[in-house]
N, C-alpha and C positions, 0 to 999 in steps of 0.2 A: 275356402279351398281354391287356390289359384295355381295354375302351372302352365308351362309352355311345352307343347308336344315336341318341338324341335330340340329344346334344351334339356328337358326333364324326363323324356321317355326314350328308352332304348328302341331305336327304329327297327332293328332286326327282330327283337321280341314282339314288337307291335305288328310287323308284317306277318310273322309266322302265326300269331294268334288270330289275326284278321283273316288270313288265307284259309285257315281251317273252317271258319264260319262261311266265308265267301263260297267255298267249294260246296258246302251243304246247300246253300241258297241257290247256287247255279245249277245244281243237279236236278232240280224240279222245275218244270215249266211254271207252276203256280207261284213259286217264289222268285224265279228268275225274271219274269215279266219283261222279256225281250231285251234284257241288259246283258252286256258282255261281262265276262269274268273280271276284267280289269275295272269296269264301272262298279261292280259289286264290291270288289276289293277296296277301292277308294272309299266307298261309303262305310264299309266295315272298319277300316282304319280310323276314320273320323270318329266313330263311336267307341272303338276299342281303346283309343288313347286314354279316355276317361276311366275305363275299366282297369287298365294297367296302372294308372296313377292311384286308384283306390286300392289295388292290390299292394302297392308299395306302402300304403297307409294301414295295412293290416287286414283288409278284406281278403277273401279267398275265392277262387274260381268255383262256380257252380258247374259241375261236370256234365250236367244234363244238356242234351242238344238244344240249341237256341236260347239257353238260359245264361244269365250274366254272372252275378256274384252273390256271395254270402257275406253278411255283416259278421263282425267278430263273434256275435252270439249265435251265429248259424241262420239268421233270418235271411231268406232269399230276397234279393232286390233286383229291380230292372233299372238299367242305366240308359238314359236318353241324352243325346246331344243335339242341339239345334243352334242356328246361327244368330238368333236374336230373340229378345224378350217378346217381340210381337208374334213370334211363332209358338210360344209356349202353350197358349190355349189349344192350338191344333194338336200339339204333342199330347196334351192331357186328354183331349177328346179321343184320339186314336188309342191311347192306353186304356181308357175307360171302356171302349168297345171290346178290346181284347180281354179285359178283366171280366167282362160279363159272359164271355164264352168259357164256361167251366172246363172244357176239354183242354184249354191252353195251360191251365195251372199257372196263371199269371201271378207274379208276386204282389203282395199287398203293400209293398214299399217301392217308391219310384224316386230316383235321383235324376234331376234335370240339370244339365250343364249347358252354358252358353259358350260357343267357341267361334272365334273369328277364323274363317277359312283361309284368309291371307296370312295372318301372323301366327296362327295356331295357338293363340292364347285362349285358355279355357278357364272358366270360373263356375263354381257350383251356384246355380240359380236358386234351387230349392229342393227340399225333400218333401215328398207327398205320401200320404197314407190313404189306402183304400178303405172306405167306410161301408162298402157293400153297394154303393150307388155312384160315388164320385171319388176322385183322388183329391183330398183336401191338403192344403199346405200344412206341413208339420213344422218346418223351420225354413227360413229364408236367409240366404247369405249374400246374394248378389247386391253389390252397391252399398253394403253396410259397413 
């Protein structure tokens, strides 16, 4: 799965979707973390580009606050975007901490995309499945 957020994603749709979540994040001190609404919006847009792409591939929106998408069979997934392979272990570690906090109802499936912040080229790096302790690689597509 490869796409370019400038060419392949509707910018207005992206901004509206990201703004909804950015406002939720900005509304609470604990999630705002001294960031401006614009900073949060840019971060949300970076991640939501992958979500919009997946929705165009048949995934659906998970309507719950702070949740991402549902696979075609209804399985909830978390979508993460990072700028390089070197950062994936950190993304996985953060997801594992969140998954261990039962109150979060964190999805058991994690899609990780690598995205270049300059070109906005995105590529699915891997799909991970929670085994109760760690997110384990289910399938890898980056560089294949």
